[in-house]
N, C-alpha and C positions, 0 to 999 in steps of 0.2 A: 481748492475748493472741493473738488472732488472727494477727496479724502473727509475732508469732516462732512461732506455728507450723509458718506457712507456712514462714519464714524456714528453720526445722529441720528440712520435709521437703524444702525444696529442697538443703539443704546432704548432705543425705541420701541424695535421690535421686542428685545429682552425684558425692556416692563410692561408687553403685553399677555410674552409666555410667564413673568413671576402676579401678574394680576389675575391670569387664567387658573394658575396653578394654587391659587392663596382664595380665589374667590370665584372659582369656575362653575361648580356646580350653585349657587347661589345668581350667576349672574342666568347660566342656562333654565331658572326657575324664575326670576324676576320677568322673561321673555313671554315666559307662557300668561302670564299675569294677564289677561283680558274681558271686557263689558262683554256680556251674554245679551244679545241681540240689542232690541231697542230698549231693556231698562239699564237705566243710567246707573244702578245701584244697588246689581249684582253683577258678580266676577267669576272666571275660574281660575285658577290655578293648577299646575303642574311640578310638584316638586321633585327637585333633581339635587337639590345638596342632599350632604350628608349630614345623616342626625344621632344622636347616640341615646337609648333610653336608660338605658345603664346607667350614664353617665350623669345625668338627670337626677334621677332618682337614688346615686348613691353621694351626692351635693343635697339632700332631706330640702330641695326647693320645693316648700306649702305654699309660700303667700305669692298671692298677686304682682305686689313687687323683688320680691327673689324671684320668678320668674321671667319678670322682663329684662333683669338685671341678665339672671344669665341670657337669654336669647341676644342681648345686645351685646355680649362679651361673644358666645357663639357667631355671631352675624359678621359682628364689628371687626374682630381679630386685631383690637390695638386703636382703632376707629372711632371717635364718639359718634352714636347712634342715636333719638330719643323719638324713646318711644311710651306714649301712657296712656293708659287704662281707662275705663268707662267708668271701671265699679269701683265707685267708691261710696261710702255709708254717706245719708243724708245728716241734718240735726238731729234726727234722735236715736243714729247710730243701726241704722237700717241702710241694707241695698235697695234703692228703686228695683224691687222683684222684677224677677225674669216669673210670667207665670206660664207656665204652659202647659197642654197635653201630650199623652204619647198611648197607644195601643200595638198590640199586638192580634191580628184578627184572620182567619181562614179563609184561602184563596176560592171561591166561588166559580170561575173559570180559570181553572188548571191547577194541580198540583202547585203545594206549597203557603206561603204568609205574607199578609201585607204589614207594613211596621209603620202606621202613621204616629207624627207628631205634629204638632204648634208650637212655634215658639215666638210666644209674645212678649213685645218690649217698649222698643219705641219702633222709632223708624229710622233705621240704619242702616248701612251697607252689607249685603251678605257677599261672602267669600265660602265658594265649593273646591273643595282643596281633593286631587285626586293624590296620592302618593303609590310607590313601587318601592318600597326601603328592600335593600338586596336581603337580610334578615329580616321577615317579617311577614307579613299577608300587606295584598295590595289591597288601597279601601277610598271610600269614597266620605270623605265630609266637611260639614256643613260649620262656620262659622260667624259669628257676630264681631263685622270689622270696627267696630267701636272698641273693643275690647281689647285691641291694636293699633288704637288712635284715628280711626277713621271716623267720619259724620258724614253727615249731607254736604254738610260745605268745603271738606277736607277727602279729596277718592283720589285712587290711583290712576290718577289721566296723564303722567311722564317718569321717565324709567327711576329719577330720584325720589318721588312721591309713592313708587311700590316698592323701598324698602322695609317698611311696616309687615309690607304680605309674609313676609316672610316667618313672621309668627305665627303663625296662623297653625301651622303645621301642631304645635303647644298648644293650641286652644281650641278642638272643636267641642260644640254642643250637642251633637250627633252625628250620625256616621254609620257605615255598613262596609263589612270590609270581602274579602273576597271568600269567602265562607260562609257567608249566609248572615254573621254577626250582624246585630243591630245592636248601638245605643241612644240613650238622652238623659239630657240631666234637670231638673226640674226643682227652681226653687223653694223652698221654706225656710219662713222668719225664723230671725235667732235659735239655729239648730245649726249649728254652725261645728262640725263633728271635729274635734281634738282628739284624736285617739295616739296617744301616747305610751310606746313601752319599748323595746331595747328594735326595732326593726326599724329602717331607713321612711323615710316623710314622702307625702307624694297627695302634692295640691289636687285644687278641688275637678281640671280640664286632664293632669296629666292621667290619671286614674282610665279616663276612654281613651285617650291614644294609646296607651297600655293595652286596653281591651282590643280594641282595632288592631296594634300591629302581631298580636300574639294571644289570640284567644277564640278559636272556630267555634265554638260551643259558651254554655251559658252555664256547665260544669266547671270550666276551665277559667269561668272571669270570674267565678266561688272564691274556686282554689288560690286565683292571683288574689282578693284581699287578704289571704291566710301572710300573704309572706310582704305585705307591708303598713305601714297606718296612716289613713287617711286624715290629713289637717286639712280643713278650707279655712276659706282665710277670712278669720275672725276681723279684721278692722273691717271687713262688709256689712257684718251682723250679719245677714243670708246666711243657713247652710244650703242642703242639697239632698237632696235621695235621686237614684239611680234606675232606669229601667235598663234591662238585656236581656235579646231574646233574639235567638238563634236559627236554622233555618231548617230545623226537627220541629220546632214547635213549642220550643224550653222556653220559658222567663219566668225573671226573678223583676222586682223591687229591691234594690238595697238601700238600706234606712239605719238612720245611727241612733241608739237609746243615752241622750244626751242625763239623764238619770240613772245611770251607769257604767261610767268613763265611757263613753259614744259608743259601746259594744256594736257590732257591728248585726242588725235584722234586718231575716231575709224571708220575704213574701211569695212565695209559688203560686205559678200560677195551679188551677186545681186541675187534677185529670183528667176531666172529665167536660170540659169546660173548651171552650172553642176561639178564645180570646182572652183576655189581658187586658188593663185600663187603668191608668196614673194619672193624678193633676199634682196638687201642690197641697196634700195633708197627706198624712204617714197616714198607712193601709198597716202597719203592724199591730197583731191584734191588742195590744198593751194599752196604745193611744187613740186605732181608729172608732170615730163618730163621725156618726152621718149628721151629727147638726153644726154648723158653724160655728168653729172652738179656735181660738187665736193664738193658740199656746201648741197647738200640733197643725194648723195649716194657715194660710193665707185666704181671711174669706173679706179682702179689698178686691182679690182678683175672679170672684165668687167661685172660688172653687168647689166646692162643694155641689154648685148647679152643675156645671163643668161637667164633674163626673159622673152626675146623675141622666142631665139631659143624653152626652152622648155615652153615657152605661146602655138608656132607654135603648138607644138608635142601636148599641149593637148587639142589644137581645131581640131588638122586634124581626131582628134578622139571624139571630140565634146563632151571633157569631161567624155570621158567612159572608165575605163581601168583595162584588165585585171591586174592579178599580174605582170604577163613579163613583159607590157605593163607598169606598175607604176616603176617597175623597170630601165625599159630602158627608161622612160621620166629624168630619175636622171645621166643614168647611158649618156645623150649626154650633160651632163654639170657639167659632173664631172672631177675634174684636176688631169692627173699628174708630177710631180713637173713642175709649172708655173712658171715663173718668175714672183720676182715682184722684188717692192725696192726697194736697201740697199743687191743687190745682193744672194738674201734669195730665193726658192723654193717652192711655197705650193702645198698643196695635200688635195684630199677631203679623211679627215681621215678616213670615214666612209658612208654611205648611207642605211637609213633604210626605210623601208616599214611599217608601221603599219594598221594592219586590226582592224578595228574601232568597227567593228560587233565581232568579235572573240577573237577580244585582245589580238591580239599577235604581237613578232616583229621581223622581215627578214632583218637582218643585213650585211649589205657585206663591209672586212674592207680593208683598203689598203693596208694590209699585204700579201691581197689573196681574189684578188675584184672580183673571175671568182665562190668563194665558198660564199653560203649564208646559215646564222648564225643562225637558229631562235630560240626563246624564247615568253612563254609563263605565263600565272600568276599561 
């Protein structure tokens, strides 16, 4: 009997060693998933598992379905895991749009810059992921957890229910890295880039993970664009443009020309300006308009009103803001139950202010907009 027990213990020990060898990083990561304070819809995670961006790029993963399939195979290692994204088109072939505001402004109370960002979508849970890859820059990135299967009625409240959180590393919608480079994404209706050359394909959020992990400056981020094709998931109807800003004050908005094979269009911050702003309509001179136009932006989200309102606030302060003013700029254009077509309502899921010098994030969630939660590397 004693020998049998020793045999059983030995088998269990071997199994534990095998599990840790195969899923050690993933298990350590899931142990870090935790609710932030009293907010039941805000979570943080420190990503400790290995991930290989070169492998993702080499496989030309460019649709949401392909990305989730890749994540499932990588983290499941043969065990079936189901992850379903909320990014699906409506009956008109349009994504229920994320409608956001981003800016960089000069800090009034010290050297450096603020990077402000409203993420407007629905009332969904939010994940803040801290990653320190062996090959790449450490970063703080924020994700809408509905993109990998969560919702107000489905939260990572047990170890088993935390599994989908592992997909967050591949799905940032904004973030900052240790060099102070910030990036965020804004939706554009029917503007899904479909670049097609001999280069490898990169999907909607993967380009942002590449920037966070591998770029210290805007120039490096723009150079990376020359090495890949950006392909947004056409099945969801929406496309996107991006803002990238570095700790030196350089800023670019990256857009794609649907009339010329989705050629990349770059809008830079004028050298004499102290700020740059973007909402949900094209800024490139070829398409820019001061009047709402469904062909180049999203009138339903009041993109032009937000651009004017936040822009006026920034102009009144000459593009130089205190931290409180950076938060106020976002507050002036944040939503609480904004009616949108189809009978639904949209909210600002969160408002972020990144400090590009001290590498911090100050986040206000829709659940408790009066409370600021701080994160740092």
